[in-house]
N, C-alpha and C positions, 0 to 999 in steps of 0.2 A: 187401336183395334186389335182384335184377336189375331187377325192375319199378320199384322205388323210384328206383334210379339213373337209369333211362330217363325216368321222370316228371320227375325233377329236371333232367335235361339238356334235355328239351323245354321246361320252364318257363323255364330260363335262356336258351334260344334265343328264346323268345317275348319275354322282357324285352329282349334285345338288339335284336330286330326293332322293338319299340315305341320304343326309344331312337333307333335309326337313323331311323325314320319321323319322330319329333319333330324331330330335328336337320335332316333334309331339309326339312321344312315350314318350320322357322325360317329356314333359309338361303334358301329361296324367298321367304318373307315379306320378309326383309331385302333381297334383290336387287330385288324390286318396289318397296319403299320407297325404296331408293337411286335407282332410275330416276325415280320420281315426284319426289323431292326435287331432282333435277337441273333440273327445270323451274320451280322456285320463283324468282320474280323480285322478291320484296319481303320485307322484314324481318319484316312482321307476318302473312304468309301461313302457314297451318298446315303443319308438317312431317308427313310420314308417319313414324310411329314405327318404329324398329327394335325387335326383340325379342331376348331372350337367345338366342344361337345354339345353345346346348346344350339348353335346356328349352323354348324358345318362349314363355316368360313375359314379361310387360311389364317394361320396365327402369325401376326407380324413378328419379324426377326427370328422365326423358327430356324434353328441352325441347320445348315445344309449337310454337315458332316460331324462326326464325333470331335474332330479337331476344332471345328468352328464352335461347338458347344463349350469346349474347354477354354476357349478364348473370350467367351461372352462376359459382359459386365454383370454385376450383381443385380442391377435394376432390370436389365433385359431378362435375366433368369427369373426374377420375381414376377415380372409381367407375364411371362409364358406359363410359369407354374400356376399363377392365379387364374389365367384363362382356362387352364386344364383342370381347375377345381381343387388344386392342392392348397391346403391351408398352412401357409408358411409364416412363421413369426418374423417380423422385419429384422430382428437382431440376429437371425441365423447367418452364419458366415457364408461368403460367396462360395467357398469350397463345398460346404454342405449343400447349398442350392444346386451346384453342379452335380453332386452325387445324386440328389433327389431327382433332378431332371433326367439324368442318364437312366435311372430306374424307371421313371414315369414313361419315357419313350420306348422302353423295352431293351435298352442296351445291356449286354453283359459287360461288366465293368472293365472297360478298356481305356478309361480316362483319356 
């Protein structure tokens, strides 16, 4: 019936609004984290974690510090970069993935 179609459309619009709100919050969270991370001046100081830009969920194995980032495996780096929307070729070196993740999280290069 027309009422059911209208109810379904309203529900779909509500879902889309919820998704857009989640994405906007995640992008705001990540922007603030990047700004905070730019001020880190030591390898053992805590990173402000970025979140999944689509869902706002915590990113598994996100490094706690710049030193932890430097110690991460190539696969962990690839997983995190992929979640953050970075398109990284699988053949890229682990060192290059670390450099890219440092830039993506807002770190000034302190390896």
